[in-house]
C-alpha positions as CSV (number, residue, x, y, z in Angstrom):
1,X,0.0,0.1,0.0
2,X,1.4,3.6,-1.0
3,X,2.0,6.1,1.6
4,X,-0.7,8.4,-0.1
5,X,-3.2,5.5,0.5
6,X,-2.5,5.7,4.4
7,X,-3.5,9.2,4.4
8,X,-6.6,10.4,5.9
9,X,-8.8,13.2,4.7
10,X,-10.2,15.9,7.4
11,X,-13.6,14.2,7.1
12,X,-12.1,10.6,7.7
13,X,-10.6,12.1,10.8
14,X,-13.7,13.8,11.9
15,X,-15.5,10.5,11.8
16,X,-12.9,8.6,13.4
17,X,-12.5,11.1,16.4
18,X,-16.1,12.5,16.8
19,X,-14.7,16.0,16.3
20,X,-16.1,18.4,13.7
21,X,-13.9,19.7,10.7
22,X,-13.9,23.1,12.5
23,X,-12.7,21.4,15.8
24,X,-9.8,19.7,13.8
25,X,-8.9,23.4,12.1
26,X,-8.9,24.9,15.7
27,X,-6.6,22.1,17.0
28,X,-4.3,22.8,14.2
29,X,-4.4,26.5,14.8
30,X,-3.8,26.1,18.3
31,X,-0.8,23.9,17.7
32,X,-2.2,20.9,19.4
33,X,-1.0,18.5,17.0
34,X,2.4,16.5,17.3
35,X,3.4,17.7,14.0
36,X,2.5,20.2,11.2
37,X,-0.3,18.4,9.1
38,X,0.8,18.2,5.7
39,X,-1.1,19.1,2.6
40,X,-1.9,17.3,-0.7
41,X,-1.0,18.7,-3.9
42,X,-4.4,20.1,-3.9
43,X,-4.2,21.7,-0.7
44,X,-6.2,19.3,1.3
45,X,-4.9,18.1,4.9
46,X,-3.3,14.8,4.9
47,X,-3.6,13.0,8.3
48,X,-2.4,9.7,9.3
49,X,-3.3,7.1,11.9
50,X,-1.0,8.3,14.4
51,X,-2.7,11.9,14.3
52,X,-6.2,10.1,15.0
53,X,-4.6,8.3,18.0
54,X,-3.3,11.7,19.4
55,X,-6.6,13.2,18.9
56,X,-8.4,10.5,20.7
57,X,-6.1,11.1,23.6
58,X,-6.7,14.9,23.5
59,X,-10.5,14.4,23.2
60,X,-10.2,12.1,26.6
61,X,-8.2,14.9,28.1
62,X,-10.4,17.7,27.0
63,X,-13.7,15.6,28.1
64,X,-11.9,15.1,31.5
65,X,-11.6,18.9,31.9
66,X,-8.0,19.6,30.9
67,X,-7.8,23.3,29.8
68,X,-6.8,23.9,26.2
69,X,-3.6,25.9,27.6
70,X,-2.5,22.8,29.4
71,X,-3.1,20.7,26.6
72,X,-1.2,22.9,24.4
73,X,1.7,22.6,26.9
74,X,1.3,18.9,27.0
75,X,1.5,18.8,23.2
76,X,4.6,21.1,23.1
77,X,6.4,18.8,25.5
78,X,5.6,15.7,23.6
79,X,6.5,17.4,20.3
80,X,9.8,18.5,21.9
81,X,11.0,14.9,22.2
82,X,12.7,12.9,24.8
83,X,14.2,14.6,27.9
84,X,11.1,16.4,29.4
85,X,9.3,13.3,30.6
86,X,9.4,14.6,34.3
87,X,7.5,17.8,33.2
88,X,4.9,15.7,31.3
89,X,4.4,13.3,34.1
90,X,3.9,16.5,36.7
91,X,1.3,17.8,34.3
92,X,-0.6,14.5,33.9
93,X,-0.3,14.0,37.7
94,X,-1.8,17.3,38.4
95,X,-4.6,16.7,35.9
96,X,-5.3,13.2,37.6
97,X,-5.5,15.1,40.9
98,X,-7.9,17.4,39.5
99,X,-10.1,14.7,37.8
100,X,-10.0,12.7,41.1
101,X,-11.3,15.9,43.0
102,X,-14.0,16.5,40.6
103,X,-15.1,12.7,40.9
104,X,-15.2,13.1,44.7
105,X,-17.3,16.2,44.5
106,X,-19.6,14.5,42.0
107,X,-19.9,11.4,44.2
108,X,-20.8,13.6,47.2
109,X,-23.6,15.2,45.0
110,X,-24.5,11.7,43.7
111,X,-25.0,10.5,47.4
112,X,-27.5,13.4,48.2
113,X,-29.3,13.1,45.2
114,X,-29.7,9.4,45.6
115,X,-30.8,10.0,49.1
116,X,-33.7,12.4,47.8
117,X,-34.5,9.7,45.3
118,X,-35.0,7.1,48.1
119,X,-37.1,9.7,50.0
120,X,-39.3,10.5,47.0
121,X,-39.9,7.0,46.1
122,X,-40.9,6.2,49.7
123,X,-43.3,9.1,49.7
124,X,-44.7,8.1,46.2
125,X,-45.0,4.5,47.3
126,X,-46.9,5.5,50.6
127,X,-48.9,8.1,49.0
128,X,-47.5,10.8,51.2
129,X,-45.7,12.8,48.4
130,X,-48.2,15.7,48.2
131,X,-46.7,18.8,49.6
132,X,-43.1,17.4,49.9
133,X,-40.9,20.5,49.1
134,X,-43.7,22.4,47.9
135,X,-42.8,25.6,45.9
136,X,-45.5,27.5,48.0
137,X,-45.6,27.8,51.8
138,X,-48.0,25.7,53.7
139,X,-51.1,27.7,54.9
140,X,-50.6,28.6,58.7
141,X,-52.8,26.7,61.2
């Protein structure tokens, strides 16, 4: 198979990653790729499988709350090659801490919500739901 046959169009990459064409162009403008994206003779972007794998990682990092500036820093470090692995590790460890903190916050919220679900189920089952946290105050006796 020729090298050109291995090239992926922007549409192929959009389908493979779930990112829109505009998002892919944004990633390129923001220097989030690990290499400059080459162009075909006709001026179209020509991605390869490694670009897709990188974008899938970037998607996961973004979905987990990593800011674009941090992702840009990580991409810069990876692009720079060997020798900065401790910096990459520190960046990833910090993000891991932030994600774990968010999970803990969400778990605490989920516990409270679940308690309300259990209470409402009981009220609905027992026929005592009327007036539970009514938006209007109860009449005075």
